[in-house]
DOROMAR-244587 format. One line per 3 residues: for each residue x, y, z of N, C-alpha, C, CB. Coordinates in steps of 0.2 Angstrom, whole numbers, always signed. Atoms other than C-alpha are relative to their C-alpha. Last residue first. Glycine has a CB too. Layout:
<sites>
X:Y:Z:X:Y:Z:X:Y:Z:X:Y:Z | ...
</sites>
This chain:
<sites>
-6:-1:+4:+23:-160:+136:+6:+1:+4:-1:+6:-5 | -1:-6:+2:+11:-167:+149:+6:+1:-5:+0:+5:+6 | -5:-4:-4:+7:-185:+149:+1:+7:-3:+7:-4:+0
+3:-6:-3:-9:-191:+141:+5:+4:+4:-6:-3:+5 | -4:-1:-6:-2:-202:+128:-2:+6:+4:+7:+0:-2 | -3:-7:-1:-16:-206:+116:+4:+0:+6:-6:+5:+0
-3:-3:+6:-21:-223:+109:+3:+6:+1:-5:+0:-6 | -4:+5:+3:-26:-234:+124:+4:+3:-6:-4:-6:-2 | -6:+1:-4:-32:-219:+133:+5:-5:-2:-2:-1:+8
-6:-4:+4:-44:-214:+119:+6:-2:+4:-1:+7:+0 | -2:+4:+5:-58:-227:+125:+7:+3:-4:-5:+0:-5 | -3:+6:-2:-59:-220:+142:+3:-4:-6:-5:-4:+4
+5:+5:-1:-62:-202:+136:+4:-7:+2:-5:-1:-5 | -1:+7:+0:-50:-188:+137:-6:-4:+1:+6:-1:+5 | -2:+4:-6:-55:-170:+133:+2:-7:-1:-5:+1:+5
-3:-4:-5:-54:-159:+117:+2:-4:+6:-5:+5:+3 | -2:+4:-6:-58:-168:+101:+3:+5:+5:+5:-6:-1 | -4:-4:-5:-66:-161:+85:+1:-4:+7:-3:+7:+2
+4:-5:-4:-71:-174:+73:+4:+4:+5:-6:-4:+4 | -4:-5:-4:-64:-185:+59:-5:+5:+4:+5:+4:-4 | +2:-7:+2:-73:-201:+52:+5:+5:+5:-7:+2:+1
-3:-2:+6:-65:-218:+52:-1:+7:-2:-2:-4:-6 | +4:+2:+5:-75:-227:+65:+2:+3:-7:-7:+3:+2 | -1:+7:+2:-60:-227:+76:-5:-2:-6:-2:-4:+6
+3:+5:-4:-60:-208:+76:+1:-7:-2:-7:+2:+2 | +3:+6:+4:-48:-197:+66:-2:-5:+5:+4:-3:-5 | -3:+6:-1:-44:-181:+77:-4:-5:-4:+0:-2:+7
+4:+4:+4:-47:-163:+74:+3:-7:-1:-1:+3:-8 | -4:+3:+5:-39:-154:+89:-5:-5:-4:+6:-5:+2 | +3:+6:+4:-48:-142:+100:+5:-3:-5:-6:+1:-3
+2:+6:-4:-43:-130:+114:-2:-6:-3:-6:+3:+4 | -3:+1:-6:-34:-115:+107:-2:-6:+4:-1:+6:+5 | -8:+0:+1:-38:-116:+89:+3:-1:+6:+2:+7:-3
-2:+7:+3:-56:-121:+93:+7:+0:-1:-4:-1:-7 | +1:+5:-5:-58:-106:+105:+2:-7:-3:-8:+0:+2 | +7:+1:-3:-51:-93:+93:+0:-6:+5:-5:+0:-5
+2:+7:-3:-34:-87:+88:-7:+0:+3:+6:-2:+5 | -5:+4:-4:-36:-83:+74:+3:+5:+5:+5:-3:-4 | -7:+2:+2:-50:-73:+66:+3:-4:+5:+4:+6:-3
-3:-4:+5:-65:-63:+70:+7:-2:-1:-1:+7:+3 | -5:-3:-3:-69:-73:+86:+4:+5:-5:+5:-5:+3 | +1:-2:-7:-86:-80:+83:+6:+4:+3:-1:-6:+4
+6:-3:-1:-86:-82:+64:-1:+3:+7:-6:-5:-1 | +1:-6:+4:-68:-84:+60:-7:+3:+1:+2:-1:-7 | -2:-5:-4:-67:-97:+74:+0:+7:-3:+8:-1:+1
+5:-6:+0:-79:-108:+64:+3:+6:+4:-6:-2:+3 | -4:-5:-4:-67:-123:+59:-4:+7:+0:+7:+1:-2 | +2:-7:+2:-78:-137:+52:+3:+5:+5:-8:+1:+0
+2:-3:-6:-69:-154:+54:-1:+8:-2:+5:+0:+6 | +0:-8:-1:-67:-164:+38:-3:+2:+7:-4:+3:-6 | -6:-1:-3:-63:-183:+36:+1:+8:+1:+6:-2:-5
+0:+2:-7:-81:-188:+33:+7:+1:+4:-1:-8:+1 | -3:+7:-1:-83:-178:+18:+1:-2:+7:+7:+0:-4 | +1:+4:+7:-92:-162:+12:+2:-7:+0:+2:+4:-6
-5:+5:+1:-93:-153:+29:-2:-4:-6:+2:-4:+6 | +1:+7:+0:-105:-138:+28:+6:-4:-1:-6:-3:-5 | -6:+4:+1:-105:-119:+31:-2:-8:+1:+6:+2:+4
+0:+6:-4:-120:-107:+30:+7:-4:-2:-6:-5:-2 | +5:+5:-1:-113:-95:+35:-4:+0:-7:-5:+1:+6 | +6:-2:+1:-97:-86:+30:-5:-5:+1:-1:+4:-7
+0:-7:+0:-79:-88:+34:-7:+3:+0:+4:+3:-5 | +6:-2:+1:-79:-107:+39:+0:+8:+1:-6:-3:+4 | +2:-6:-3:-62:-115:+38:-7:+2:-3:+5:+6:-2
+3:-5:+5:-61:-133:+34:-2:+6:+3:-6:-4:-3 | +4:-6:-3:-49:-143:+44:-2:+5:-5:+5:+3:+6 | -1:-7:+4:-44:-159:+34:-5:+5:+4:-3:+0:-7
+6:-4:+0:-40:-175:+43:+1:+7:-3:-3:+1:+7 | +4:+2:+5:-25:-186:+39:-7:+3:-1:-1:-8:+0 | -3:-2:+6:-14:-176:+50:-4:-2:-6:+7:-1:+0
+5:-3:+5:-26:-179:+64:+3:+3:-6:-4:+5:+4 | +5:+5:+1:-16:-191:+75:-6:+2:-5:-4:-2:+7 | -2:+5:+5:-1:-180:+73:-5:-5:-1:+6:-4:+3
+0:-3:+7:-10:-166:+81:+2:-5:-5:+4:+6:+0 | +7:+1:+3:-13:-176:+97:+0:+2:-7:-5:+4:+4 | +2:+6:+3:+5:-180:+102:-7:+0:-3:-1:-5:+6
-4:+5:-2:+16:-166:+109:-3:-7:-3:-1:+0:+8 | -7:+0:+2:+10:-152:+99:+3:-6:+2:+4:+6:+2 | +0:+1:+7:-8:-156:+103:+7:+0:-3:-4:+5:-3
+1:+8:+1:-4:-158:+121:-1:-1:-7:-6:-2:+4 | -6:+3:-2:+4:-140:+121:-1:-8:-1:+2:+1:+7 | -5:-1:+6:-11:-134:+111:+7:-3:+2:+1:+8:-1
+2:+4:+6:-23:-141:+124:+5:+0:-6:-7:+2:-2 | -2:+7:-1:-13:-133:+138:-2:-5:-5:-4:-3:+7 | +5:+3:-5:-15:-116:+130:+3:-7:+1:-7:+0:-3
+4:+5:+3:+1:-108:+122:-5:-3:+5:+4:-6:-3 | +7:-2:+3:+6:-92:+128:-4:-5:-3:+2:+6:-5 | +4:-2:-6:+20:-99:+140:-7:+2:-3:+3:+4:+5
+3:+6:-3:+28:-107:+124:-5:+1:+6:+6:-4:+3 | -4:+2:-7:+31:-91:+115:-4:-5:+3:-1:+7:+4 | +4:-3:-6:+23:-93:+98:+5:-1:+6:-7:-2:+1
-6:-1:-5:+29:-98:+80:-3:+4:+6:+6:+4:-3 | +3:+0:-7:+16:-106:+68:+6:+1:+5:-5:-6:+2 | +0:+6:-4:+22:-103:+51:-2:+2:+7:+8:-2:+0
+5:+4:+2:+16:-88:+40:+0:-7:+3:-1:-1:-8 | +6:-2:-3:+27:-76:+49:-6:-5:-2:-2:+7:-2 | +3:-6:+2:+42:-86:+43:-6:+2:+4:-1:+1:-7
+6:-2:-3:+53:-101:+46:-2:+7:-2:+0:-1:+8 | +2:-7:+1:+68:-109:+38:-7:+0:+3:+0:+1:-8 | +7:-1:-3:+78:-124:+45:-2:+7:-2:-1:-2:+7
+1:-6:-4:+94:-128:+35:-8:+1:+1:+2:+6:-4 | -2:+1:-6:+99:-145:+28:-1:+6:+5:+7:-2:+0 | -7:+1:+0:+97:-140:+10:+3:-1:+7:+3:+6:-4
-2:-1:+7:+79:-134:+13:+8:-1:+1:-2:+7:-3 | -7:+1:+1:+70:-139:+29:+2:+0:-7:+1:-7:+3 | -2:+5:+5:+53:-131:+33:+7:-1:+0:-3:+2:-7
-3:-2:+6:+47:-123:+49:+1:-5:-5:+6:+4:+1 | +1:+5:+5:+39:-123:+66:+3:+3:-7:-8:-1:-1 | -2:-2:+7:+45:-115:+81:-1:-5:-5:+8:+2:+0
+2:+6:+4:+37:-116:+99:+2:+3:-7:-7:-2:+1 | +5:+0:+6:+47:-103:+108:-2:-7:-3:+3:+5:-5 | +0:+6:+4:+56:-102:+125:-6:+1:-5:-1:-6:+4
+6:+4:+0:+58:-84:+131:+2:-7:-4:-6:+3:-3 | +6:-2:-4:+71:-71:+135:-5:-6:+1:-3:+6:-3 | -2:+2:-7:+89:-75:+129:-6:+2:+5:+6:+3:+2
-6:+3:-2:+86:-65:+113:+0:-1:+7:+6:+3:-3 | -3:-3:-5:+68:-60:+107:+6:-5:+2:-4:+1:+6 | +0:+3:-7:+63:-67:+91:+4:+4:+5:+3:-8:-1
-4:-3:-5:+58:-58:+75:-1:-3:+7:-1:+8:+1 | +2:+0:-7:+51:-67:+61:+5:+3:+4:-1:-8:+2 | -6:+2:-4:+53:-63:+42:-3:+1:+7:+6:+5:-1
+2:+5:-5:+37:-62:+32:+6:-3:+4:-3:-6:-5 | -1:+6:+4:+44:-51:+18:-1:-6:+4:+7:+0:-3 | +4:-1:+6:+37:-35:+27:+1:-6:-5:+1:+6:-3
+7:+2:-2:+45:-42:+43:-5:+1:-6:-3:+3:+6 | +5:-5:-1:+62:-40:+35:-7:-3:+1:+0:+4:-7 | -2:-6:-4:+77:-50:+38:-5:+5:+1:+7:+3:-2
-2:-6:+4:+70:-66:+30:+1:+6:+5:-6:+2:-4 | +6:-4:+2:+71:-81:+41:+2:+6:-3:-4:+1:+6 | -1:-6:+5:+84:-94:+46:-7:+3:-2:+3:-3:-7
+7:-1:+3:+84:-105:+62:+1:+6:-5:-6:+2:+5 | +1:-6:+3:+101:-112:+68:-7:+0:-3:+5:+2:-5 | -4:-5:-3:+106:-126:+80:-2:+7:-3:+7:-1:-1
+0:-7:+3:+93:-139:+77:+4:+5:+3:-8:+3:-1 | +0:-5:-5:+97:-157:+81:+0:+7:-3:+6:-1:+5 | -1:+3:-7:+94:-173:+72:-1:+5:+5:+6:-4:+1
-6:-3:-3:+88:-166:+55:+0:-2:+7:+0:+8:+0 | -3:-6:+4:+75:-172:+43:+7:+2:+3:-5:+6:-1 | -3:+3:+6:+70:-189:+50:+3:+5:-5:-6:-4:-4
-6:+4:-1:+68:-182:+67:+3:-3:-6:-2:-6:+5 | -6:-1:+4:+57:-169:+61:+6:-4:+1:+2:+7:+0 | +1:+2:+7:+43:-167:+73:+6:+1:-4:-7:+2:-3
+7:+3:+0:+41:-164:+92:-1:-3:-7:-5:+5:+1 | +3:+0:+7:+59:-159:+96:-6:-4:+0:+6:-3:-5 | +4:+6:+2:+63:-153:+113:-2:+0:-7:-6:-1:+5
+2:+3:-6:+74:-140:+122:-3:-7:-2:-5:+4:+3 | +6:+4:+1:+84:-134:+107:-2:-3:+7:+1:-5:-6 | -2:+6:-5:+96:-120:+111:-6:-4:+0:+2:+3:+7
+5:+2:-5:+94:-108:+96:+3:-5:+4:-7:-2:-3 | -3:+6:-3:+105:-97:+85:-4:-2:+6:+7:+1:+3 | +1:+1:-7:+95:-86:+74:+3:-6:+3:-7:+1:+2
-2:+7:-2:+101:-82:+56:-1:+0:+8:+7:-3:-2 | -2:+0:-7:+93:-67:+48:+1:-7:+3:-6:+4:+5 | +3:+6:-4:+93:-66:+29:+2:+1:+7:+1:-7:-3
-4:+2:-5:+96:-51:+17:-4:-6:+4:+2:+5:+5 | +2:-3:-6:+85:-40:+6:+3:-4:+7:-7:-1:+1 | +0:-8:+0:+93:-43:-11:-2:+3:+7:-5:+2:-5
+6:-3:+4:+98:-61:-8:+0:+7:+1:-6:-3:+2 | +3:+5:+5:+109:-67:+6:-6:+3:-3:-2:-7:+4 | +1:-4:+6:+119:-54:+16:-2:-5:-5:+6:+4:-2
-4:+3:+6:+117:-63:+33:-2:+4:-6:-1:-7:-1 | +2:-2:+7:+112:-54:+49:+4:-3:-5:-2:+7:-1 | -5:-2:+4:+117:-64:+65:-3:+2:-7:+6:-4:-1
+2:-1:+7:+106:-69:+80:+6:+4:-4:-6:+5:+0 | -4:-5:+4:+109:-76:+97:-3:+1:-7:+7:-3:+0 | -6:-3:-4:+102:-86:+111:+4:+4:-4:+4:-6:+3
-4:-3:+5:+84:-91:+105:+6:+4:+4:-4:+5:-4 | -1:-6:-3:+76:-104:+117:+5:+4:-5:+3:+0:+7 | -7:-2:-1:+69:-119:+109:+0:+7:+3:+3:+0:-7
+1:-5:-5:+53:-130:+107:+7:+2:+2:-3:-2:+7 | -4:+1:-6:+53:-139:+91:-2:+5:+5:+8:+1:-2 | +4:-3:-6:+42:-143:+76:+5:-1:+6:-7:-3:+1
-4:+0:-6:+52:-147:+59:-5:+4:+5:+6:+4:+0 | -5:+5:+0:+45:-152:+42:+3:-1:+7:+5:+1:-5 | -7:-2:-1:+29:-142:+44:+5:-6:+0:+0:+4:+7
-3:-3:+6:+12:-145:+36:+7:+2:+1:-4:+5:-3 | +0:+5:+5:+5:-156:+50:+4:+2:-6:-7:-2:-2 | -4:+6:-2:+10:-144:+64:+1:-5:-6:-3:-3:+6
-7:-2:+0:+3:-129:+55:+5:-5:+2:+1:+6:+5 | -3:-1:+7:-12:-138:+51:+7:+2:-1:-5:+4:-4 | -1:+7:+3:-14:-143:+69:+2:+0:-7:-7:-3:+1
-6:+3:-2:-11:-125:+74:+1:-7:-2:+1:+1:+8 | +1:+3:-6:-26:-119:+63:+7:-3:+3:-6:-6:+0 | -2:+7:-1:-21:-108:+49:-1:-3:+7:+7:-2:-3
+1:+2:-7:-27:-91:+43:+1:-8:+0:-7:+2:+3 | +7:+3:-1:-20:-86:+26:+0:-3:+7:-1:-6:-5 | +0:+8:-1:-4:-76:+27:-7:-2:+1:+4:-2:+6
+7:+2:+0:+0:-58:+20:+0:-8:+1:-4:+3:-5 | +1:+8:+0:+17:-50:+23:-8:-1:+1:+4:-4:+5 | +0:+4:-6:+16:-31:+20:-1:-7:-1:-5:+3:+6
+6:+2:-2:+19:-23:+3:+1:-5:+6:-5:-3:-5 | +3:+7:+1:+36:-17:+1:-6:-1:+3:+6:-5:+1 | +4:-1:+6:+39:+2:+2:-3:-7:-2:+3:+3:-5
+6:-3:-2:+45:+0:+20:-5:+1:-6:+1:+7:+3 | +3:+5:-3:+59:-12:+14:-7:+3:+3:+3:-2:+6 | +3:+5:+5:+64:+0:+1:-4:-5:+4:+6:-3:-4
+5:+3:-4:+67:+14:+14:-4:-5:-5:-6:+5:+2 | -2:+1:-7:+84:+21:+10:-6:-4:+3:+1:+7:+3 | -6:+5:-1:+83:+18:-9:+1:-1:+7:+6:+4:-3
+1:+7:+2:+65:+24:-10:+6:-4:+1:-2:+0:-7 | +5:+2:-4:+68:+41:-1:-1:-8:-1:-6:+3:+0 | -4:+0:-6:+84:+45:-11:-5:-4:+5:+2:+6:+2
-5:+6:+1:+74:+41:-27:+4:-1:+6:+5:+2:-6 | +4:+7:+0:+59:+51:-21:+5:-5:-1:-5:+0:-6 | +1:+1:-7:+71:+66:-17:-4:-7:+1:-5:+5:+3
-6:+2:-4:+79:+65:-34:-2:-2:+7:+5:+6:+0 | -2:+7:+2:+62:+64:-43:+6:-2:+4:+1:+0:-7 | +5:+4:-3:+56:+80:-33:+2:-8:-2:-7:+1:-3
-2:+1:-8:+72:+89:-37:-5:-5:+3:-1:+7:+3 | -6:+4:-1:+70:+85:-56:+2:-1:+8:+6:+3:-3 | +1:+7:+1:+52:+90:-56:+6:-4:+1:-2:+0:-8
+4:+2:-5:+56:+107:-48:-1:-8:-1:-7:+4:+1 | -5:+1:-6:+71:+110:-59:-5:-3:+6:+3:+6:+2 | -4:+5:+1:+59:+108:-74:+5:-2:+6:+4:+1:-6
+4:+6:-1:+46:+119:-66:+4:-6:-2:-6:+1:-5 | +2:+1:-7:+59:+133:-63:-4:-7:+0:-4:+6:+2 | -6:+2:-3:+66:+132:-81:-1:-2:+7:+6:+5:-1
-1:+7:+3:+49:+133:-89:+6:-3:+4:+1:+0:-7 | +5:+4:-3:+45:+148:-78:+1:-7:-2:-7:+2:-2 | -1:+1:-7:+61:+157:-82:-5:-5:+3:+0:+6:+4
-6:+4:-1:+59:+154:-100:+2:-2:+7:+6:+3:-4 | +2:+7:+2:+41:+160:-100:+6:-4:+1:-2:+0:-7 | +4:+3:-5:+47:+176:-90:-2:-7:-2:-7:+4:+1
-4:+1:-6:+61:+179:-102:-4:-3:+6:+3:+7:+2 | -5:+6:+1:+50:+177:-117:+4:-2:+6:+4:+1:-6 | +4:+6:-1:+37:+189:-109:+4:-7:-2:-6:+0:-5
+1:+1:-7:+50:+202:-106:-4:-7:+1:-4:+6:+3 | -6:+2:-3:+56:+201:-124:-1:-2:+7:+6:+5:-1 | -1:+7:+3:+38:+202:-131:+7:-3:+3:+1:+0:-7
+5:+4:-3:+34:+217:-120:+1:-7:-2:-7:+2:-1 | -2:+0:-7:+50:+226:-125:-4:-5:+3:+0:+7:+3 | -6:+4:+0:+46:+222:-144:+3:-1:+7:+6:+3:-4
+1:+7:+1:+29:+228:-142:+6:-4:+1:-4:-1:-6 | +3:+2:-6:+35:+245:-134:-2:-8:-1:-7:+4:+1 | -5:+1:-5:+48:+247:-148:-4:-3:+7:+4:+6:+2
-1:-5:-4:+35:+245:-162:+5:-2:+6:-6:+4:+3 | +6:-2:-4:+37:+230:-173:+2:+6:+4:-1:-6:+5 | -1:+1:-7:+50:+230:-187:-6:+2:+4:+6:+2:+3
+5:+5:-2:+45:+230:-206:+1:-2:+8:+1:-6:-4 | -1:+6:+4:+60:+240:-212:-4:-6:+3:+8:-2:+1 | -5:-1:+4:+57:+253:-198:+2:-7:-3:+7:+3:+4
-4:+6:+3:+41:+253:-190:+6:+3:-4:-4:-5:-3 | -7:-3:+0:+34:+268:-180:+5:-6:-2:+1:+2:+7 | -5:+5:-2:+18:+257:-179:+7:+3:+1:+0:-5:-5
-7:-1:+2:+5:+271:-179:+4:-6:+2:+3:+7:+1 | -4:-6:-2:-13:+265:-175:+7:+0:-3:+1:+0:+8 | -2:+0:-7:-22:+249:-174:+4:+6:+2:+4:-7:+2
+6:-1:-4:-30:+251:-191:+1:+1:+8:-6:-5:-1 | -2:-5:-5:-14:+254:-200:-6:+1:+5:+3:+6:-3 | +6:-1:-4:-15:+238:-211:+2:+5:+6:-3:-7:+2
+3:-7:+1:-1:+241:-224:-6:+1:+4:-2:+1:-7 | +5:+0:+6:+4:+223:-227:-3:+7:-1:-5:-6:+0 | -3:+0:+6:+19:+225:-216:-4:+0:-6:+5:-7:+0
-4:-6:+0:+9:+230:-201:+4:+1:-7:+4:+2:+5 | +4:-5:+2:-3:+216:-204:+3:+7:-1:-6:+1:+6 | +2:+1:+7:+11:+204:-204:-5:+5:-3:-3:-7:-1
-5:-2:+4:+18:+211:-188:-1:-1:-8:+7:-4:+1 | +0:-8:+0:+1:+210:-180:+6:+2:-4:+1:+2:+7 | +6:-3:+4:+0:+192:-185:+0:+7:-1:-7:-3:+2
-2:+1:+7:+18:+188:-179:-6:+3:-5:+1:-7:-2 | -5:-5:+1:+13:+195:-162:+2:+0:-8:+6:+0:+4 | +4:-7:+1:-3:+185:-162:+5:+5:-1:-3:+1:+7
+4:+0:+6:+7:+169:-166:-3:+7:-1:-5:-6:+0 | -4:-1:+6:+20:+173:-153:-4:+1:-6:+6:-5:+0 | -2:-7:+0:+7:+176:-140:+4:+1:-6:+4:+1:+7
+6:-5:+2:-2:+160:-145:+3:+7:+0:-6:-1:+5 | +1:+1:+7:+15:+150:-144:-6:+5:-3:-2:-7:-2 | -5:-3:+4:+19:+157:-127:-1:+0:-7:+7:-3:+2
+1:-7:-1:+2:+153:-120:+5:+4:-4:+0:+2:+7 | +5:-2:+4:+4:+135:-127:-1:+8:+0:-7:-3:+2 | -3:+1:+7:+21:+133:-119:-6:+2:-5:+2:-7:-2
-5:-6:+1:+15:+140:-102:+2:-1:-8:+6:-1:+4 | +4:-7:+0:-1:+129:-103:+5:+5:-2:-4:+1:+6 | +4:+0:+6:+10:+113:-108:-4:+7:-1:-5:-6:+0
-5:-2:+6:+22:+117:-94:-4:+0:-6:+5:-6:+0 | -1:-7:-1:+7:+118:-81:+5:+2:-6:+3:+2:+6 | +5:-3:+3:+1:+101:-88:+1:+8:+1:-7:-1:+5
+0:+0:+8:+18:+94:-86:-6:+4:-3:+0:-8:-2 | -6:-4:+3:+19:+100:-68:+0:+0:-7:+7:-3:+3 | +1:-7:+0:+2:+94:-64:+5:+4:-3:-2:+2:+7
+6:-2:+5:+5:+77:-71:-2:+7:+0:-6:-5:+2 | -3:-1:+6:+22:+76:-61:-5:+2:-6:+3:-6:-2 | -4:-6:+0:+13:+80:-45:+3:+1:-7:+6:-1:+5
+4:-6:+0:-2:+68:-48:+5:+6:+0:-3:+1:+7 | +4:-2:+6:+8:+54:-55:-3:+6:+1:-5:-6:+0 | -4:-2:+6:+21:+55:-41:-4:+2:-6:+5:-6:-1
-2:-7:-1:+8:+56:-27:+5:+2:-6:+4:+0:+6 | +5:-4:+1:+0:+40:-34:+2:+7:+0:-6:-1:+4 | +1:-1:+7:+16:+31:-35:-5:+5:-2:-1:-7:-3
-6:-4:+3:+19:+35:-17:-1:+1:-7:+6:-3:+2 | +1:-7:-2:+2:+28:-12:+5:+5:-3:-1:+1:+7 | +5:-2:+4:+5:+12:-22:-2:+7:+1:-7:-4:+0
-3:-1:+6:+21:+10:-13:-5:+2:-5:+3:-7:-3 | -4:-6:+0:+14:+13:+4:+3:+1:-7:+5:-1:+5 | +4:-6:+0:+0:+0:+0:+4:+6:+0:-5:+0:+6
</sites>
């Protein structure tokens, strides 16, 4: 949005300047044409406008002085407007080069239930961020965070132990900012070339802010529902279309994430083969679900 707004300002300002230049140019041409017409009339013998005091077909002294002054004024105005346009463009170029990250449109992510974030991630860990280092990778750079891994919940087949997390340096490019040596985080991400990458569209949250149900979901429940599909409901009416779907209605009651279902429910596949929301423990589930705290 800032980039579109700035482009609009440029178009308006430059458009007005060019319009003013065209008016000045047109006025100058009309004035010169009118003067030439008067000169032609005087040469052809038309003395209706009074004595010309001409010599060899020249205009009267007063008209020549006014014409010279008008030309100087027009030249000054055109030069001033051209300098104004160049100055404006120079300032905009400097502003754009220094604030290119601010001119980039903000990161936009689709709402996702924590279970979907878990199931769609290669790596899910609980870790404390102990350091960071900016890297000059790509046009906008990359931030490398050094982490102390507390526990790995998913990704044992991808990488044994996570030491570094990579993300875009700019939040407008979906880069994540972690506090150093303060909190333990739940971090989810993907693995590329042996490196763990995360972003604002991944599920990253301070561990103490997670609900007990979310912690248990990360620890064991969410993996039981990765074959289920959580279907978002943005507008009523909403319906499930298959037995492996759970209808997610947080967007209706809580105006987006996080809502009650996100914090307290998991979509689990039942023994009968269908998927449904699950919150508490029942006697039949104790044989399949580990009830220990994370």
